[in-house]
N, C-alpha and C positions, 0 to 999 in steps of 0.2 A: 506493500500498500503505500503509494506516495502521494504528497499535499503539492499541488501547484498552484500559486501565486496568481494574482490578477493579471500582469504581464505576459502568462505564462499563458492562462486559459483565452485572452484576444487573443494570441498570437496562434496557439493550435485552431481557436474557431477561427481566426477572420471575421468575428463581429468584435463588433464598438463596445467598452465597458458597458454604456449605457443600453443596449440592448441585450446585452446578456440580463443585465438588472430585471429589464421588462419581462423578458422572458421567467425568469424566476421568482420575480412577482406574481405573473400569471400561473406557476406551476407548471410551465413547460421545459425546465430546464433544470439541473440539479441542483441543491441549497449548496451556500457557501458553508462553512464551518466556523465558527470564530475561535481566533487562536489565545489572541491578545485584547485589551482595548482599541488599539487601530489595525489589526491583522486579520484576514481573511484568507483562508483558501478553500480549494474545492479539491474532493479525494479524486485521483487521476482514473481508477475505475469507472468510476458516476461518470466524466467525462465521455468515456470512450465507450462506455456503452449506450447514450443518448448519441453521439453519433453515429454508431451504428443502426440507431433504431431509425433514421432518418431516411426518408425514400432516395432513391437514386435514378440517375438516368432523366431524362425528359417527360415531360409531362404535359400533357392534353391540356388545352386549356378549353376544350368541350367538354361542358358539364363536370368539371372538377373545381373545385370547389379549393382554397390554398388551407392548407396544414395548419399553417403558422401564418396565425394574425396577430401583429404587434401593435398595432393602431385603433384597435376597436370598444 
């Protein structure tokens, strides 16, 4: 089990910290762990599991609703 800091998670995901925060609030991303007063981290295994759970390949635009809605 390895802990990943915010910069590592954003680099792996290619998402901004704000997008990750929004996904967390919506319950669509693994929750961070509080390490100290001003320090948080994510479990690497949970991040990897989230990545593998995402759909792969092109998605048809007809009749398919997006699975990830950040701004609703």
